[in-house]
C-alpha positions as CSV (number, residue, x, y, z in Angstrom):
1,M,84.8,123.0,103.6
2,P,84.4,118.8,103.4
3,V,87.2,118.6,100.6
4,M,88.9,120.6,102.5
5,L,89.2,118.3,105.5
6,D,89.6,115.4,102.7
7,L,91.9,117.3,101.1
8,A,93.5,117.3,104.9
9,R,92.8,113.8,105.4
10,L,94.9,112.3,102.8
11,L,98.2,115.0,102.5
12,R,98.9,113.5,106.1
13,V,98.0,109.3,105.6
14,V,99.8,110.3,101.9
15,M,102.7,111.7,104.4
16,F,102.5,109.1,107.6
17,R,103.0,106.3,104.7
18,R,105.4,108.1,102.5
19,M,107.3,108.3,106.0
20,V,106.7,104.7,106.9
21,R,108.3,103.8,103.7
22,I,111.2,105.4,104.8
23,S,112.4,103.8,107.8
24,K,112.2,99.9,106.4
25,A,113.5,101.7,103.4
26,K,116.5,102.1,106.1
27,E,115.7,99.7,108.3
28,G,116.2,97.5,105.8
29,K,113.5,94.8,107.1
30,A,111.0,95.8,109.3
31,E,110.1,93.4,112.0
32,S,107.0,94.7,112.8
33,P,103.8,93.8,111.2
34,P,102.4,97.0,108.9
35,P,99.3,98.9,110.6
36,P,96.1,97.2,109.8
37,A,93.9,99.2,107.5
38,A,92.0,99.7,110.2
39,A,94.0,103.0,110.8
40,F,92.9,104.8,108.5
41,P,88.4,105.1,108.6
42,L,87.3,106.4,105.8
43,P,85.0,108.5,105.9
């Protein structure tokens, strides 16, 4: 089902952003720039 695929993709993006946010909080200020919006292609 396309809906299930969209939900899985959205959950994956949310989890990735949460991991990045936690890693930035641990490191303080991240030296590497944030990933470009192209990393999350929209259907």
